[in-house]
N, C-alpha and C positions, 0 to 999 in steps of 0.2 A: 255324785251326790247332788240332790236337788236343794238349792238355796232359796229361801223365801224372805223377802223383805216386805213388811206390812206398813202401809202408809199410816201416818198419824191420824188422830181424830180430825174431823172436818176443819176445825179452826186452825190446826197446825199443819194440815196436809200441804199447803202451798210452800211452807218452809221446809218440809221433809223431803219433797221430791228432788230438788236440786242436789241435796247431799246424797241421795240414793243414786242419782245418775252418775255422779262423779265416783262414788264408791264402787259401783258395779263395773264401770269402765276400767278403773284401776285394777279391780279384782281380775278382770279379763286380760290384763296385761297390755291394754291398748292406750295409745296416746290420743289426745284430742284431734290431732291431724289425721290419724287413721280412721277415727269415727266420722269425722267430717268428710273424708274421701268416700267412705262407704255410703254416706247419706247424700252426697252431692251438694253439701253446704260448705260454707266457710268455717275454718277453725274457730274464728271469733263467735260464730253462731253457737257452736257447741259450748264454748266458754261461757257465753251469756246464759244458756240453758242451765249449765251446772252452777252458776252463781245465782241464778234465780232473777236476773234482771229482765229476762225475756222468757216467756213460757212457750214451749213447743205446742203445736196442735196435737190432738190425740193421735192422728196419723203419723206425725213426726216422732212422737214419743214411742209409738209402737215399733216404728222402723229403727229408732235408736236402740230400743231394748233388744230387738232381734240382732242388731249389729254387735252387741256385747254379750250375746248368749242368754238373754233373759226374755221374759214375756210379761205383758201387763194384762191381768185378767179384769173382768168387768166388776169385780167386787172391790177393786182399788188396791189389790195386792200386786206387788212386783215379784215374780217368781222365776226360777230358772237357774242358769249357771252350770258350769261344768263340774 
């Protein structure tokens, strides 16, 4: 079944993305350590992305989404999942 998460309106999008990152990772049954290993970054980096203290680049976000079974489309929606 395809899961879709839609980003909030522009003013709230920056706050919505970290929550979506964490929710999708947890939905995939992965730990921050597992995602970090798949991306070649430190676990603390994944933690910072999920808390919203640091923003991933678009390329990092796309790799992160793929690692947890999602994709980010150009309309700003995060889709996918098992």
